[in-house]
One Martini backbone bead per residue (centre of mass of N, CA, C, O) as a GRO file, in nm:
protein
   86
    1MET     BB    1   1.010  -2.023   0.001
    2ILE     BB    2   0.998  -1.928  -0.318
    3PRO     BB    3   1.154  -1.710  -0.486
    4GLY     BB    4   0.917  -1.584  -0.724
    5HIS     BB    5   0.710  -1.854  -0.626
    6ASN     BB    6   0.481  -1.815  -0.401
    7ALA     BB    7   0.215  -1.875  -0.551
    8LEU     BB    8   0.284  -2.160  -0.637
    9TRP     BB    9   0.323  -2.278  -0.357
   10ARG     BB   10   0.048  -2.203  -0.236
   11GLN     BB   11  -0.106  -2.380  -0.437
   12PHE     BB   12   0.029  -2.647  -0.353
   13GLU     BB   13  -0.059  -2.644  -0.057
   14ASN     BB   14  -0.364  -2.642  -0.127
   15ASP     BB   15  -0.365  -2.908  -0.315
   16PHE     BB   16  -0.094  -3.045  -0.146
   17PRO     BB   17  -0.042  -3.059   0.176
   18ARG     BB   18   0.122  -3.320   0.234
   19ASP     BB   19   0.354  -3.264   0.039
   20ALA     BB   20   0.439  -2.988   0.139
   21SER     BB   21   0.504  -3.078   0.422
   22THR     BB   22   0.725  -3.273   0.348
   23LEU     BB   23   0.913  -3.067   0.215
   24ARG     BB   24   0.933  -2.878   0.452
   25LEU     BB   25   1.059  -3.074   0.656
   26ARG     BB   26   1.311  -3.162   0.489
   27TYR     BB   27   1.415  -2.870   0.334
   28VAL     BB   28   1.351  -2.641   0.554
   29ASP     BB   29   1.370  -2.792   0.847
   30ASN     BB   30   1.586  -3.023   0.829
   31ARG     BB   31   1.472  -3.307   0.844
   32SER     BB   32   1.503  -3.620   0.921
   33PRO     BB   33   1.378  -3.923   0.853
   34GLU     BB   34   1.360  -3.997   1.151
   35GLU     BB   35   1.200  -3.751   1.244
   36MET     BB   36   0.966  -3.786   1.041
   37ALA     BB   37   0.868  -4.063   1.147
   38VAL     BB   38   0.778  -3.952   1.422
   39LEU     BB   39   0.596  -3.703   1.333
   40SER     BB   40   0.422  -3.903   1.115
   41ASP     BB   41   0.394  -4.200   1.197
   42ALA     BB   42   0.568  -4.385   1.051
   43PRO     BB   43   0.667  -4.718   0.984
   44SER     BB   44   0.930  -4.595   0.821
   45ILE     BB   45   1.201  -4.476   0.658
   46ARG     BB   46   1.105  -4.573   0.380
   47ALA     BB   47   0.833  -4.422   0.379
   48VAL     BB   48   0.955  -4.145   0.385
   49GLY     BB   49   1.108  -4.167   0.118
   50GLN     BB   50   0.852  -4.209  -0.050
   51ARG     BB   51   0.716  -3.938   0.028
   52VAL     BB   52   0.933  -3.757  -0.082
   53THR     BB   53   0.937  -3.856  -0.372
   54ARG     BB   54   0.640  -3.796  -0.432
   55ALA     BB   55   0.645  -3.495  -0.370
   56ARG     BB   56   0.858  -3.416  -0.585
   57ASP     BB   57   0.702  -3.521  -0.824
   58ARG     BB   58   0.446  -3.353  -0.788
   59PHE     BB   59   0.586  -3.077  -0.799
   60ARG     BB   60   0.702  -3.105  -1.078
   61MET     BB   61   0.428  -3.150  -1.222
   62PHE     BB   62   0.300  -2.883  -1.125
   63CYS     BB   63   0.499  -2.692  -1.260
   64GLU     BB   64   0.455  -2.786  -1.550
   65GLN     BB   65   0.138  -2.738  -1.546
   66SER     BB   66   0.184  -2.421  -1.477
   67GLY     BB   67   0.424  -2.331  -1.709
   68LEU     BB   68   0.692  -2.417  -1.649
   69ASP     BB   69   0.987  -2.460  -1.748
   70ARG     BB   70   1.239  -2.680  -1.727
   71HIS     BB   71   1.446  -2.496  -1.601
   72ASP     BB   72   1.275  -2.372  -1.364
   73THR     BB   73   1.206  -2.651  -1.247
   74ALA     BB   74   1.498  -2.747  -1.192
   75ASP     BB   75   1.567  -2.513  -1.000
   76LEU     BB   76   1.352  -2.586  -0.786
   77MET     BB   77   1.443  -2.880  -0.734
   78LEU     BB   78   1.712  -2.816  -0.593
   79ARG     BB   79   1.572  -2.742  -0.317
   80PHE     BB   80   1.481  -3.075  -0.317
   81GLY     BB   81   1.735  -3.265  -0.376
   82GLU     BB   82   1.728  -3.222  -0.705
   83GLY     BB   83   1.825  -3.267  -0.998
   84SER     BB   84   1.842  -3.241  -1.318
   85LYS     BB   85   1.569  -3.371  -1.530
   86SER     BB   86   1.544  -3.435  -1.880
   0.00000   0.00000   0.00000
C-alpha cells in the first residue's frame, strides 16, 4: 500500500479498520463518493465525504503519533488526496 511504510499501514489497518477501508476504497481502488455511498450503505454523498475526511485526519494523527516527522507524514498524506498542511 505505502512503499517503505507497509508496517505502519498494516498497524493502521489493524487499529482502525473502518478508516483504513475508507481510504483504500477512495484512493487505492479509486472509487467515487457515489460508488462508496452504495458500497457502504451511507445515507448520503456528504456522509461519505465526512468519513473520508475523518479517515485522513485519523491516519495523519496516527502517523505523527507513530514517530514520523512532519515531512514524511505530509508525503504520505499526498497519497490520500491531501496536500501538505504545516
